[in-house]
C-alpha positions as CSV (number, residue, x, y, z in Angstrom):
1,X,57.6,34.3,57.3
2,X,57.7,31.8,60.1
3,X,54.0,31.0,60.9
4,X,52.5,27.6,60.1
5,X,49.1,29.4,60.2
6,X,47.6,26.8,62.6
7,X,48.8,23.9,60.4
8,X,47.5,25.3,57.1
9,X,50.8,26.7,55.7
10,X,54.5,26.2,55.2
11,X,56.8,29.0,56.6
12,X,58.9,30.9,54.1
13,X,61.9,32.5,55.9
14,X,63.2,33.8,52.5
15,X,60.1,36.0,51.9
16,X,61.1,39.5,50.8
17,X,59.2,42.8,51.3
18,X,56.7,43.7,48.6
19,X,57.2,47.1,46.9
20,X,54.4,49.0,45.2
21,X,54.0,52.2,43.2
22,X,50.4,53.5,42.9
23,X,49.0,56.0,40.4
24,X,45.5,57.5,40.6
25,X,43.5,60.3,39.0
26,X,40.0,61.2,40.1
27,X,37.2,63.7,40.3
28,X,34.6,64.4,42.9
29,X,31.9,67.0,42.3
30,X,28.5,67.9,40.7
31,X,27.5,66.1,37.5
32,X,23.9,67.1,36.4
33,X,20.5,67.7,38.1
34,X,21.9,67.6,41.6
35,X,23.8,64.3,41.1
36,X,27.3,64.2,42.6
37,X,29.9,62.1,40.9
38,X,32.9,60.3,42.3
39,X,35.3,58.9,39.7
40,X,38.8,57.6,39.7
41,X,41.1,55.5,37.5
42,X,44.1,53.8,39.2
43,X,47.1,51.7,38.5
44,X,49.2,49.7,41.0
45,X,52.6,48.4,40.0
46,X,53.9,45.7,42.5
47,X,57.3,44.2,42.5
48,X,58.2,41.2,44.6
49,X,54.5,40.8,45.0
50,X,53.6,38.5,47.9
51,X,51.1,35.8,46.7
52,X,49.5,32.9,48.4
53,X,50.4,29.7,46.5
54,X,48.2,26.7,47.2
55,X,49.0,23.0,47.3
56,X,52.8,23.4,47.7
57,X,52.8,20.4,50.1
58,X,50.6,18.2,52.2
59,X,50.4,17.3,55.8
60,X,50.9,13.7,57.0
61,X,47.1,13.3,56.9
62,X,47.0,14.5,53.3
63,X,45.6,18.0,53.9
64,X,46.9,20.7,51.4
65,X,49.3,23.4,52.6
66,X,49.8,26.9,51.1
67,X,52.8,29.2,51.2
68,X,53.3,32.9,50.8
69,X,55.9,33.5,48.0
70,X,57.4,36.4,46.1
71,X,56.6,36.8,42.4
72,X,58.3,39.4,40.2
73,X,55.6,41.8,39.1
74,X,51.9,42.1,39.5
75,X,49.8,44.9,37.9
76,X,46.5,46.1,39.4
77,X,44.4,48.5,37.3
78,X,40.8,49.7,37.2
79,X,38.3,52.4,37.8
80,X,35.7,53.5,40.3
81,X,32.4,55.3,39.6
82,X,30.0,56.6,42.2
83,X,26.8,58.6,42.1
84,X,24.7,60.2,44.8
85,X,21.5,62.3,44.7
86,X,18.9,63.6,47.2
87,X,16.1,64.7,44.9
88,X,13.7,65.3,47.9
89,X,14.3,65.7,51.6
90,X,13.0,62.2,52.5
91,X,15.0,60.3,49.8
92,X,18.7,59.8,49.1
93,X,20.2,57.2,46.8
94,X,23.7,56.2,45.9
95,X,25.4,53.7,43.7
96,X,29.0,52.7,42.9
97,X,30.8,50.5,40.5
98,X,34.3,49.2,40.7
99,X,36.3,47.4,38.0
100,X,39.5,45.8,39.0
101,X,41.8,43.8,36.7
102,X,44.8,42.1,38.3
103,X,47.5,40.5,36.2
104,X,50.4,38.4,37.3
105,X,53.0,39.5,34.8
106,X,55.7,37.1,36.0
107,X,53.7,33.9,36.3
108,X,50.2,34.2,34.7
109,X,49.4,30.6,35.7
110,X,49.4,31.6,39.3
111,X,46.0,33.1,39.9
112,X,45.5,36.2,42.1
113,X,42.8,35.4,44.7
114,X,39.9,36.9,46.6
115,X,39.1,39.9,44.4
116,X,36.2,40.1,42.0
117,X,36.7,41.8,38.7
118,X,33.4,43.8,38.9
119,X,31.5,45.0,42.0
120,X,28.3,47.0,42.3
121,X,26.9,48.6,45.4
122,X,23.6,50.5,45.6
123,X,21.6,51.9,48.5
124,X,18.5,54.0,49.1
125,X,17.8,56.0,52.3
126,X,14.1,56.7,53.0
127,X,12.9,59.0,55.7
128,X,9.1,58.8,55.8
129,X,9.1,60.7,59.1
130,X,11.6,62.8,61.0
131,X,12.3,59.9,63.4
132,X,12.4,56.9,61.1
133,X,15.0,55.9,58.5
134,X,14.8,52.8,56.3
135,X,17.7,51.8,54.1
136,X,17.8,48.9,51.7
137,X,21.2,48.0,50.2
138,X,22.1,45.8,47.2
139,X,25.5,44.2,46.5
140,X,26.7,42.3,43.4
141,X,30.1,40.9,42.7
142,X,31.4,38.7,39.9
143,X,33.2,35.5,40.4
144,X,36.7,35.4,42.0
145,X,39.6,32.9,42.3
146,X,39.7,31.1,45.6
147,X,43.0,29.3,45.0
148,X,46.1,30.1,43.0
149,X,45.4,27.1,40.8
150,X,42.1,28.3,39.5
151,X,39.2,27.2,41.8
152,X,36.5,29.8,41.5
153,X,33.9,31.2,43.9
154,X,30.9,32.1,41.8
155,X,29.3,35.5,41.4
156,X,26.6,36.6,43.9
157,X,24.0,39.2,44.6
158,X,22.7,39.9,48.1
159,X,20.3,42.4,49.6
160,X,20.4,43.9,53.1
161,X,17.8,46.0,55.0
162,X,18.4,48.5,57.8
163,X,16.0,50.6,59.8
164,X,16.5,53.1,62.6
165,X,14.0,54.8,64.8
166,X,15.0,57.8,67.0
167,X,12.9,58.5,70.1
168,X,12.8,61.1,72.8
169,X,15.3,61.4,75.6
170,X,18.2,60.0,73.5
171,X,16.7,56.6,72.8
172,X,17.1,54.9,69.4
173,X,16.2,51.5,68.1
174,X,17.8,49.9,65.1
175,X,17.2,46.7,63.2
176,X,19.1,45.0,60.4
177,X,18.4,42.0,58.2
178,X,21.5,40.9,56.3
179,X,21.2,38.6,53.3
180,X,17.5,39.4,53.2
181,X,16.5,36.8,50.6
182,X,18.7,34.1,52.2
183,X,21.0,33.6,49.3
184,X,23.5,30.8,49.3
185,X,26.8,32.5,48.3
186,X,30.5,32.3,49.1
187,X,33.5,34.6,49.2
188,X,35.7,31.6,49.0
189,X,34.7,28.3,47.3
190,X,33.6,25.8,49.9
191,X,33.0,28.3,52.7
192,X,29.4,29.5,52.5
193,X,28.6,32.9,54.0
194,X,25.8,33.2,56.6
195,X,22.2,33.0,55.6
196,X,19.5,35.5,56.6
197,X,20.5,37.2,59.9
198,X,18.5,39.5,62.1
199,X,20.2,42.0,64.4
200,X,18.6,44.5,66.8
201,X,20.1,47.2,68.9
202,X,18.9,49.8,71.5
203,X,21.0,52.9,72.2
204,X,20.6,55.5,74.9
205,X,22.6,58.7,74.7
206,X,22.7,60.8,77.8
């Protein structure tokens, strides 16, 4: 209510609590040929929804300010599908898809930010030996609104790679490469995410 967010926002002492009622129906269990399915459909009905509204004012230097404001009603609806299978001992794969549609019922011109409409995750876990695990991961998301007035961060697809080796006496070495192909992508327009990053780690359990 009262924070200036380090000079980026206007306080809103009149901000009211947000109320939400959520409905969900789902299933988790076997599908066919050893494939497990996770499925759910959901609906969220929000009243006095708290939304970030951009460009409500400007600083003395001309920088835009945002404010958190209540809007009458927002509806979130969608579905989730997930699959998982381990056809052989050394291989396990999984994939999931999420569809999320958000609608500002009270003020459609005020965009709802930071959530893509479609998102896909996929991963494979390979165990060529008892002590080594290699796991590539893939992520795709459609574009999303970065501001309440319609600026969009474009869709992206990134790949990550994880590896872990377990040794004797409780030692384990792991390595990760995020954004393996060094894609230029953003979760918010104008704020690029990191490029290719390498991380290593050594653990000892005793």
